[in-house]
matplotlib code that plots the C-alpha trace (Angstrom):
import matplotlib.pyplot as plt

x = [-0.1, 1.8, 1.2, 1.8, 4.8, 2.0, 0.7, 4.3, 5.6, 2.0, 3.1, 6.9, 5.8, 3.5, 5.6, 8.1, 5.8, 5.6, 1.7, 1.1, -0.6, -0.7, -1.7, 0.2, 0.0, 2.7, 2.0, 1.3, -1.7, -4.4, -8.9, -9.4, -6.8, -6.7, -9.4, -8.9, -4.6, -6.5, -9.1, -7.2, -5.0, -7.5, -9.5, -5.4, -6.0, -2.7, -4.4, -7.3, -9.3, -8.6, -10.4, -10.5, -7.1, -6.0, -2.8, -0.9, -1.3, 1.0, -0.1, 1.2, 4.6, 4.7, 4.0, 7.1, 9.4, 8.6, 7.6, 10.0, 11.2, 12.6, 10.0, 11.5, 8.6, 9.3, 12.7, 15.2, 17.8, 17.7, 20.6, 22.6, 21.6, 23.4, 24.9, 24.1, 21.2, 19.5, 19.1, 18.0, 15.7, 14.0, 14.1, 12.6, 9.7, 8.5, 9.1, 12.4, 14.5, 17.7, 18.8, 17.9, 19.5, 22.7, 22.4, 22.1, 24.3, 26.7, 26.8, 26.8, 23.7, 24.9, 25.8, 22.0, 20.1, 22.4, 21.8, 17.9, 18.0, 19.7, 17.7, 15.1, 18.0, 19.2, 15.9, 13.7, 11.9, 10.1, 10.5, 7.9, 8.6, 6.4, 7.1, 6.2, 5.0, 8.2, 9.3, 11.4, 11.1, 9.6, 11.0, 9.0, 9.5, 5.5]
y = [-0.5, 3.5, 6.7, 10.3, 12.1, 14.0, 11.1, 9.4, 13.3, 12.8, 9.3, 9.8, 12.5, 11.1, 7.5, 10.1, 11.6, 9.8, 9.6, 8.9, 11.7, 12.7, 16.2, 18.8, 18.4, 19.6, 23.6, 23.8, 20.9, 23.5, 23.6, 20.5, 18.6, 17.9, 15.3, 14.1, 13.4, 11.8, 10.2, 8.5, 6.9, 6.2, 4.0, 2.7, 1.3, 3.5, 5.7, 5.3, 7.4, 7.5, 9.4, 13.3, 12.4, 10.6, 8.2, 5.9, 2.2, -0.8, -0.9, 2.5, 1.5, -1.1, 0.9, 2.9, 0.6, -2.5, -6.2, -5.2, -2.4, 0.2, 2.2, 5.3, 5.9, 2.4, 2.5, 0.9, 0.8, 0.9, 1.9, -0.9, -1.8, -0.7, 2.4, 6.3, 6.4, 3.4, 5.5, 8.5, 6.7, 5.2, 8.1, 10.1, 7.3, 8.6, 12.0, 14.2, 17.0, 18.3, 17.9, 15.0, 13.6, 15.5, 13.4, 10.1, 10.2, 12.4, 14.4, 17.9, 19.9, 20.3, 16.6, 15.7, 18.3, 17.2, 13.7, 14.1, 16.3, 12.6, 10.3, 11.1, 11.0, 7.5, 5.9, 7.7, 9.1, 12.3, 13.8, 16.6, 19.4, 21.0, 23.4, 22.6, 25.0, 26.3, 26.8, 23.8, 21.9, 18.2, 16.0, 12.6, 10.5, 11.1]
z = [-0.3, -1.2, 0.7, -0.3, 1.1, 3.4, 5.2, 5.6, 7.6, 9.4, 10.6, 11.2, 13.4, 15.2, 15.8, 17.6, 20.4, 23.6, 23.4, 19.4, 18.2, 15.2, 16.4, 15.6, 11.9, 9.5, 9.3, 5.2, 6.1, 5.4, 5.5, 3.1, 2.8, 6.6, 6.5, 3.3, 4.8, 7.9, 6.6, 4.0, 6.8, 8.3, 5.5, 5.3, 8.8, 9.7, 12.4, 14.9, 17.4, 21.0, 23.2, 21.6, 20.0, 16.6, 17.2, 15.0, 15.4, 15.3, 11.3, 10.6, 12.8, 10.2, 7.4, 8.6, 9.7, 8.4, 10.8, 13.8, 12.7, 15.5, 17.0, 18.3, 21.0, 22.7, 24.6, 22.7, 26.0, 29.3, 31.9, 33.5, 36.6, 39.5, 37.3, 38.6, 35.4, 36.9, 40.3, 38.0, 36.5, 39.3, 41.0, 38.2, 38.7, 41.3, 41.0, 42.3, 42.6, 41.6, 45.1, 46.1, 42.6, 43.5, 46.9, 45.7, 42.6, 44.0, 40.5, 40.2, 38.5, 35.1, 35.0, 36.1, 34.0, 30.8, 31.8, 31.7, 28.5, 26.7, 27.8, 25.6, 22.8, 24.5, 26.1, 24.3, 27.4, 28.3, 31.0, 32.7, 35.7, 37.5, 40.3, 44.3, 46.2, 47.3, 44.5, 43.9, 40.1, 40.9, 38.1, 36.6, 33.7, 31.6]

ax = plt.figure().add_subplot(projection="3d")
ax.plot(x, y, z, "-o")
ax.set_aspect("equal")
plt.show()
């Protein structure tokens, strides 16, 4: 089954998002072309509605990457057990602050921030942060 370059772009962008959403669409898609592209992808079975969102499904990922191909949303590696990166990942799962990570790993702030920014590229996870009532940032995996 062939797909257009625009359809391929929509699927690639969706496959890179943690939630698999097709939104936001490429900015050059306007008006009726949005509906045509999404309808065509749905008719081919590559996307599906999930709640209020439209996401890429397994068939869409297979169309892009082939059977057993790499899915950039799924972690391809993880940290080795017992390493400081593994400690960081465990702490991020429940939510943690920079100072707590510093105490647990002995790393400096810039090392922690650099490692967290690389986690998306290396392992494929998203990290979010919010400020607590004391004004301190709480980091956690999305």
